[in-house]
CHARMM-style PDB file with segment names, atoms N, HN, CA, C and O in Angstrom:
ATOM      1  N   MET     1       0.737  -1.256  -0.255  1.00  0.00      PROA
ATOM      2  CA  MET     1       0.026  -0.181   0.205  1.00  0.00      PROA
ATOM      3  C   MET     1       0.981   1.118   0.312  1.00  0.00      PROA
ATOM      4  O   MET     1       1.929   1.261   1.085  1.00  0.00      PROA
ATOM      5  N   PHE     2       0.480   2.065  -0.690  1.00  0.00      PROA
ATOM      6  HN  PHE     2      -0.291   1.949  -1.317  1.00  0.00      PROA
ATOM      7  CA  PHE     2       1.300   3.292  -1.140  1.00  0.00      PROA
ATOM      8  C   PHE     2       1.249   4.283   0.339  1.00  0.00      PROA
ATOM      9  O   PHE     2       0.226   4.301   1.023  1.00  0.00      PROA
ATOM     10  N   ASP     3       2.286   4.958   0.657  1.00  0.00      PROA
ATOM     11  HN  ASP     3       3.117   4.944   0.102  1.00  0.00      PROA
ATOM     12  CA  ASP     3       1.899   5.832   1.849  1.00  0.00      PROA
ATOM     13  C   ASP     3       2.256   7.340   0.728  1.00  0.00      PROA
ATOM     14  O   ASP     3       3.236   7.565   0.018  1.00  0.00      PROA
ATOM     15  N   ALA     4       0.905   8.214   0.990  1.00  0.00      PROA
ATOM     16  HN  ALA     4       0.109   8.031   1.566  1.00  0.00      PROA
ATOM     17  CA  ALA     4       0.915   9.458   0.051  1.00  0.00      PROA
ATOM     18  C   ALA     4       1.968  10.095   0.416  1.00  0.00      PROA
ATOM     19  O   ALA     4       2.841  10.391  -0.401  1.00  0.00      PROA
ATOM     20  N   TYR     5       2.056  10.447   1.882  1.00  0.00      PROA
ATOM     21  HN  TYR     5       1.347  10.206   2.545  1.00  0.00      PROA
ATOM     22  CA  TYR     5       3.331  11.349   2.081  1.00  0.00      PROA
ATOM     23  C   TYR     5       4.838  11.027   1.487  1.00  0.00      PROA
ATOM     24  O   TYR     5       5.582  11.778   0.855  1.00  0.00      PROA
ATOM     25  N   VAL     6       5.034   9.687   1.891  1.00  0.00      PROA
ATOM     26  HN  VAL     6       4.430   9.077   2.404  1.00  0.00      PROA
ATOM     27  CA  VAL     6       6.069   9.676   1.317  1.00  0.00      PROA
ATOM     28  C   VAL     6       6.393   9.809  -0.475  1.00  0.00      PROA
ATOM     29  O   VAL     6       7.372  10.263  -1.065  1.00  0.00      PROA
ATOM     30  N   LEU     7       5.255   9.269  -0.932  1.00  0.00      PROA
ATOM     31  HN  LEU     7       4.459   8.900  -0.452  1.00  0.00      PROA
ATOM     32  CA  LEU     7       4.981   9.466  -2.621  1.00  0.00      PROA
ATOM     33  C   LEU     7       5.484  11.155  -2.513  1.00  0.00      PROA
ATOM     34  O   LEU     7       6.546  11.694  -2.825  1.00  0.00      PROA
ATOM     35  N   ARG     8       4.701  11.488  -2.153  1.00  0.00      PROA
ATOM     36  HN  ARG     8       3.839  11.049  -1.900  1.00  0.00      PROA
ATOM     37  CA  ARG     8       4.417  13.039  -2.479  1.00  0.00      PROA
ATOM     38  C   ARG     8       5.634  13.926  -2.169  1.00  0.00      PROA
ATOM     39  O   ARG     8       5.849  14.949  -2.819  1.00  0.00      PROA
ATOM     40  N   ARG     9       6.506  13.476  -1.062  1.00  0.00      PROA
ATOM     41  HN  ARG     9       6.331  12.646  -0.534  1.00  0.00      PROA
ATOM     42  CA  ARG     9       7.549  13.797  -0.521  1.00  0.00      PROA
ATOM     43  C   ARG     9       8.571  13.462  -1.757  1.00  0.00      PROA
ATOM     44  O   ARG     9       9.233  14.355  -2.285  1.00  0.00      PROA
ATOM     45  N   ARG    10       8.628  12.281  -2.111  1.00  0.00      PROA
ATOM     46  HN  ARG    10       8.090  11.555  -1.681  1.00  0.00      PROA
ATOM     47  CA  ARG    10       9.830  11.981  -2.817  1.00  0.00      PROA
ATOM     48  C   ARG    10       9.518  12.595  -4.321  1.00  0.00      PROA
ATOM     49  O   ARG    10      10.482  12.774  -5.064  1.00  0.00      PROA
ATOM     50  N   VAL    11       7.898  12.991  -4.882  1.00  0.00      PROA
ATOM     51  HN  VAL    11       7.114  12.846  -4.278  1.00  0.00      PROA
ATOM     52  CA  VAL    11       7.519  14.023  -5.898  1.00  0.00      PROA
ATOM     53  C   VAL    11       8.233  15.380  -5.762  1.00  0.00      PROA
ATOM     54  O   VAL    11       8.770  16.072  -6.627  1.00  0.00      PROA
ATOM     55  N   THR    12       8.106  15.549  -4.591  1.00  0.00      PROA
ATOM     56  HN  THR    12       7.669  14.988  -3.889  1.00  0.00      PROA
ATOM     57  CA  THR    12       8.724  17.177  -4.213  1.00  0.00      PROA
ATOM     58  C   THR    12      10.230  17.312  -4.272  1.00  0.00      PROA
ATOM     59  O   THR    12      10.716  18.333  -4.759  1.00  0.00      PROA
ATOM     60  N   MET    13      11.108  16.201  -3.738  1.00  0.00      PROA
ATOM     61  HN  MET    13      10.714  15.372  -3.342  1.00  0.00      PROA
ATOM     62  CA  MET    13      12.266  16.390  -3.690  1.00  0.00      PROA
ATOM     63  C   MET    13      13.127  16.249  -5.505  1.00  0.00      PROA
ATOM     64  O   MET    13      14.190  16.765  -5.848  1.00  0.00      PROA
ATOM     65  N   GLU    14      12.130  15.326  -6.387  1.00  0.00      PROA
ATOM     66  HN  GLU    14      11.267  14.907  -6.108  1.00  0.00      PROA
ATOM     67  CA  GLU    14      12.531  15.303  -7.428  1.00  0.00      PROA
ATOM     68  C   GLU    14      12.114  16.738  -8.098  1.00  0.00      PROA
ATOM     69  O   GLU    14      13.056  17.190  -8.749  1.00  0.00      PROA
ATOM     70  N   THR    15      11.178  17.409  -8.108  1.00  0.00      PROA
ATOM     71  HN  THR    15      10.413  17.042  -7.579  1.00  0.00      PROA
ATOM     72  CA  THR    15      11.066  18.569  -8.858  1.00  0.00      PROA
ATOM     73  C   THR    15      12.167  19.688  -8.359  1.00  0.00      PROA
ATOM     74  O   THR    15      12.912  20.415  -9.016  1.00  0.00      PROA
ATOM     75  N   ILE    16      11.996  19.554  -7.073  1.00  0.00      PROA
ATOM     76  HN  ILE    16      11.391  18.963  -6.540  1.00  0.00      PROA
ATOM     77  CA  ILE    16      13.140  20.491  -6.746  1.00  0.00      PROA
ATOM     78  C   ILE    16      14.626  20.147  -6.998  1.00  0.00      PROA
ATOM     79  O   ILE    16      15.368  21.101  -7.233  1.00  0.00      PROA
ATOM     80  N   PHE    17      15.104  19.017  -6.978  1.00  0.00      PROA
ATOM     81  HN  PHE    17      14.501  18.242  -6.787  1.00  0.00      PROA
ATOM     82  CA  PHE    17      16.115  18.818  -7.846  1.00  0.00      PROA
ATOM     83  C   PHE    17      16.258  19.178  -9.429  1.00  0.00      PROA
ATOM     84  O   PHE    17      17.232  19.573 -10.071  1.00  0.00      PROA
ATOM     85  N   ASP    18      15.133  18.938  -9.751  1.00  0.00      PROA
ATOM     86  HN  ASP    18      14.343  18.617  -9.229  1.00  0.00      PROA
ATOM     87  CA  ASP    18      15.233  19.046 -11.325  1.00  0.00      PROA
ATOM     88  C   ASP    18      14.949  20.564 -11.395  1.00  0.00      PROA
ATOM     89  O   ASP    18      15.615  20.978 -12.344  1.00  0.00      PROA
ATOM     90  N   GLN    19      14.209  21.674 -10.781  1.00  0.00      PROA
ATOM     91  HN  GLN    19      13.668  21.338 -10.010  1.00  0.00      PROA
ATOM     92  CA  GLN    19      14.178  23.060 -10.804  1.00  0.00      PROA
ATOM     93  C   GLN    19      16.207  23.301 -10.372  1.00  0.00      PROA
ATOM     94  O   GLN    19      16.868  23.903 -11.218  1.00  0.00      PROA
ATOM     95  N   LEU    20      16.736  22.922  -9.429  1.00  0.00      PROA
ATOM     96  HN  LEU    20      16.199  22.433  -8.742  1.00  0.00      PROA
ATOM     97  CA  LEU    20      18.144  23.178  -9.084  1.00  0.00      PROA
ATOM     98  C   LEU    20      19.003  23.038 -10.479  1.00  0.00      PROA
ATOM     99  O   LEU    20      19.844  23.889 -10.771  1.00  0.00      PROA
ATOM    100  N   LYS    21      18.762  22.028 -11.226  1.00  0.00      PROA
ATOM    101  HN  LYS    21      18.079  21.337 -10.988  1.00  0.00      PROA
ATOM    102  CA  LYS    21      19.703  21.582 -12.137  1.00  0.00      PROA
ATOM    103  C   LYS    21      19.254  22.396 -13.453  1.00  0.00      PROA
ATOM    104  O   LYS    21      20.158  22.535 -14.278  1.00  0.00      PROA
ATOM    105  N   ILE    22      18.001  22.958 -13.785  1.00  0.00      PROA
ATOM    106  HN  ILE    22      17.267  22.845 -13.115  1.00  0.00      PROA
ATOM    107  CA  ILE    22      17.836  23.742 -14.826  1.00  0.00      PROA
ATOM    108  C   ILE    22      18.026  25.319 -14.386  1.00  0.00      PROA
ATOM    109  O   ILE    22      18.069  26.292 -15.139  1.00  0.00      PROA
ATOM    110  N   LEU    23      18.118  25.293 -13.100  1.00  0.00      PROA
ATOM    111  HN  LEU    23      18.084  24.503 -12.488  1.00  0.00      PROA
ATOM    112  CA  LEU    23      18.587  26.813 -12.288  1.00  0.00      PROA
ATOM    113  C   LEU    23      20.105  26.951 -12.649  1.00  0.00      PROA
ATOM    114  O   LEU    23      20.599  27.845 -13.337  1.00  0.00      PROA
ATOM    115  N   SER    24      20.743  25.918 -12.068  1.00  0.00      PROA
ATOM    116  HN  SER    24      20.342  25.192 -11.509  1.00  0.00      PROA
ATOM    117  CA  SER    24      22.268  25.963 -12.032  1.00  0.00      PROA
ATOM    118  C   SER    24      22.842  25.626 -13.382  1.00  0.00      PROA
ATOM    119  O   SER    24      23.888  26.178 -13.724  1.00  0.00      PROA
ATOM    120  N   GLY    25      22.325  24.880 -14.069  1.00  0.00      PROA
ATOM    121  HN  GLY    25      21.476  24.431 -13.791  1.00  0.00      PROA
ATOM    122  CA  GLY    25      22.881  25.154 -15.633  1.00  0.00      PROA
ATOM    123  C   GLY    25      22.565  26.173 -16.676  1.00  0.00      PROA
ATOM    124  O   GLY    25      23.333  26.375 -17.616  1.00  0.00      PROA
ATOM    125  N   THR    26      21.190  26.962 -16.485  1.00  0.00      PROA
ATOM    126  HN  THR    26      20.566  26.798 -15.722  1.00  0.00      PROA
ATOM    127  CA  THR    26      20.806  27.896 -17.020  1.00  0.00      PROA
ATOM    128  C   THR    26      21.974  29.359 -16.960  1.00  0.00      PROA
ATOM    129  O   THR    26      22.508  30.027 -17.845  1.00  0.00      PROA
ATOM    130  N   ALA    27      22.021  29.420 -15.026  1.00  0.00      PROA
ATOM    131  HN  ALA    27      21.588  28.877 -14.307  1.00  0.00      PROA
ATOM    132  CA  ALA    27      22.692  30.058 -14.373  1.00  0.00      PROA
ATOM    133  C   ALA    27      24.340  30.086 -15.165  1.00  0.00      PROA
ATOM    134  O   ALA    27      24.831  31.013 -15.809  1.00  0.00      PROA
ATOM    135  N   PHE    28      24.864  28.909 -14.889  1.00  0.00      PROA
ATOM    136  HN  PHE    28      24.465  28.156 -14.366  1.00  0.00      PROA
ATOM    137  CA  PHE    28      26.046  28.382 -15.703  1.00  0.00      PROA
ATOM    138  C   PHE    28      26.022  28.756 -17.105  1.00  0.00      PROA
ATOM    139  O   PHE    28      27.000  29.479 -17.293  1.00  0.00      PROA
ATOM    140  N   MET    29      25.484  28.630 -17.978  1.00  0.00      PROA
ATOM    141  HN  MET    29      24.689  28.042 -17.825  1.00  0.00      PROA
ATOM    142  CA  MET    29      25.312  28.978 -19.399  1.00  0.00      PROA
ATOM    143  C   MET    29      25.173  30.389 -19.650  1.00  0.00      PROA
ATOM    144  O   MET    29      25.232  30.615 -20.859  1.00  0.00      PROA
ATOM    145  N   THR    30      25.003  31.467 -18.913  1.00  0.00      PROA
ATOM    146  HN  THR    30      24.956  31.282 -17.931  1.00  0.00      PROA
ATOM    147  CA  THR    30      24.612  32.211 -19.355  1.00  0.00      PROA
ATOM    148  C   THR    30      25.630  33.764 -18.425  1.00  0.00      PROA
ATOM    149  O   THR    30      25.872  34.802 -19.041  1.00  0.00      PROA
ATOM    150  N   GLN    31      26.021  33.570 -17.081  1.00  0.00      PROA
ATOM    151  HN  GLN    31      25.825  32.727 -16.581  1.00  0.00      PROA
ATOM    152  CA  GLN    31      26.506  34.293 -16.477  1.00  0.00      PROA
ATOM    153  C   GLN    31      27.391  33.718 -15.351  1.00  0.00      PROA
ATOM    154  O   GLN    31      27.788  34.315 -14.351  1.00  0.00      PROA
ATOM    155  N   LYS    32      27.677  32.134 -15.798  1.00  0.00      PROA
ATOM    156  HN  LYS    32      27.354  31.648 -16.611  1.00  0.00      PROA
ATOM    157  CA  LYS    32      28.711  31.674 -15.208  1.00  0.00      PROA
ATOM    158  C   LYS    32      28.885  31.628 -13.836  1.00  0.00      PROA
ATOM    159  O   LYS    32      29.958  31.554 -13.237  1.00  0.00      PROA
ATOM    160  N   TYR    33      27.484  31.690 -13.254  1.00  0.00      PROA
ATOM    161  HN  TYR    33      26.612  31.751 -13.740  1.00  0.00      PROA
ATOM    162  CA  TYR    33      27.054  31.535 -11.770  1.00  0.00      PROA
ATOM    163  C   TYR    33      27.563  30.412 -11.097  1.00  0.00      PROA
ATOM    164  O   TYR    33      27.555  29.493 -11.916  1.00  0.00      PROA
ATOM    165  N   SER    34      28.002  30.022 -10.019  1.00  0.00      PROA
ATOM    166  HN  SER    34      28.009  30.768  -9.354  1.00  0.00      PROA
ATOM    167  CA  SER    34      28.247  28.684  -9.267  1.00  0.00      PROA
ATOM    168  C   SER    34      27.084  28.094  -8.752  1.00  0.00      PROA
ATOM    169  O   SER    34      26.833  28.846  -7.811  1.00  0.00      PROA
ATOM    170  N   PRO    35      26.093  27.114  -8.764  1.00  0.00      PROA
ATOM    171  CA  PRO    35      24.934  26.949  -8.505  1.00  0.00      PROA
ATOM    172  C   PRO    35      25.007  27.560  -7.200  1.00  0.00      PROA
ATOM    173  O   PRO    35      24.327  28.579  -7.318  1.00  0.00      PROA
ATOM    174  N   ILE    36      25.632  27.485  -5.543  1.00  0.00      PROA
ATOM    175  HN  ILE    36      26.184  26.657  -5.446  1.00  0.00      PROA
ATOM    176  CA  ILE    36      24.829  27.927  -5.188  1.00  0.00      PROA
ATOM    177  C   ILE    36      24.405  29.612  -5.058  1.00  0.00      PROA
ATOM    178  O   ILE    36      23.478  30.041  -4.370  1.00  0.00      PROA
ATOM    179  N   THR    37      25.487  30.566  -6.042  1.00  0.00      PROA
ATOM    180  HN  THR    37      26.239  30.218  -6.601  1.00  0.00      PROA
ATOM    181  CA  THR    37      24.944  31.956  -6.291  1.00  0.00      PROA
ATOM    182  C   THR    37      23.744  31.693  -6.657  1.00  0.00      PROA
ATOM    183  O   THR    37      22.775  31.958  -5.945  1.00  0.00      PROA
ATOM    184  N   SER    38      23.653  31.124  -7.847  1.00  0.00      PROA
ATOM    185  HN  SER    38      24.440  30.909  -8.426  1.00  0.00      PROA
ATOM    186  CA  SER    38      21.968  30.871  -8.386  1.00  0.00      PROA
ATOM    187  C   SER    38      20.912  30.578  -7.557  1.00  0.00      PROA
ATOM    188  O   SER    38      19.933  31.315  -7.676  1.00  0.00      PROA
ATOM    189  N   ILE    39      20.869  29.863  -6.903  1.00  0.00      PROA
ATOM    190  HN  ILE    39      21.664  29.265  -6.806  1.00  0.00      PROA
ATOM    191  CA  ILE    39      19.897  29.337  -5.703  1.00  0.00      PROA
ATOM    192  C   ILE    39      19.688  30.488  -5.067  1.00  0.00      PROA
ATOM    193  O   ILE    39      18.583  31.026  -5.139  1.00  0.00      PROA
ATOM    194  N   LEU    40      20.867  31.121  -4.243  1.00  0.00      PROA
ATOM    195  HN  LEU    40      21.765  30.684  -4.184  1.00  0.00      PROA
ATOM    196  CA  LEU    40      20.514  32.555  -3.396  1.00  0.00      PROA
ATOM    197  C   LEU    40      20.067  33.222  -4.170  1.00  0.00      PROA
ATOM    198  O   LEU    40      18.938  33.597  -3.855  1.00  0.00      PROA
ATOM    199  N   PHE    41      20.537  33.705  -5.412  1.00  0.00      PROA
ATOM    200  HN  PHE    41      21.454  33.400  -5.668  1.00  0.00      PROA
ATOM    201  CA  PHE    41      20.065  34.754  -6.445  1.00  0.00      PROA
ATOM    202  C   PHE    41      18.259  34.409  -6.934  1.00  0.00      PROA
ATOM    203  O   PHE    41      17.488  35.328  -7.213  1.00  0.00      PROA
ATOM    204  N   PHE    42      17.863  32.973  -6.953  1.00  0.00      PROA
ATOM    205  HN  PHE    42      18.488  32.226  -6.727  1.00  0.00      PROA
ATOM    206  CA  PHE    42      16.684  32.488  -7.217  1.00  0.00      PROA
ATOM    207  C   PHE    42      15.534  32.615  -6.218  1.00  0.00      PROA
ATOM    208  O   PHE    42      14.322  32.763  -6.375  1.00  0.00      PROA
ATOM    209  N   LEU    43      16.549  32.478  -4.810  1.00  0.00      PROA
ATOM    210  HN  LEU    43      17.533  32.358  -4.682  1.00  0.00      PROA
ATOM    211  CA  LEU    43      15.581  32.482  -3.524  1.00  0.00      PROA
ATOM    212  C   LEU    43      15.209  34.190  -3.227  1.00  0.00      PROA
ATOM    213  O   LEU    43      14.170  34.526  -2.659  1.00  0.00      PROA
ATOM    214  N   HSD    44      16.199  35.130  -3.695  1.00  0.00      PROA
ATOM    215  HN  HSD    44      17.043  34.857  -4.157  1.00  0.00      PROA
ATOM    216  CA  HSD    44      16.172  36.275  -3.495  1.00  0.00      PROA
ATOM    217  C   HSD    44      14.778  36.897  -4.177  1.00  0.00      PROA
ATOM    218  O   HSD    44      14.086  37.713  -3.568  1.00  0.00      PROA
ATOM    219  N   ARG    45      14.462  36.425  -5.478  1.00  0.00      PROA
ATOM    220  HN  ARG    45      15.024  35.762  -5.972  1.00  0.00      PROA
ATOM    221  CA  ARG    45      13.785  37.232  -5.860  1.00  0.00      PROA
ATOM    222  C   ARG    45      12.362  37.172  -5.929  1.00  0.00      PROA
ATOM    223  OT1 ARG    45      11.725  38.128  -6.370  1.00  0.00      PROA
TER     224      ARG     45
END
């Protein structure tokens, strides 16, 4: 039997990692930011 909380949490983590990959990739391609800088920049907006 599926635990809805665990499933939702796993999906959330995967979504976060996808966002971070896209974010760090885009920042690296455009501005040459480090992933941490891009994360802070993203959280600041």
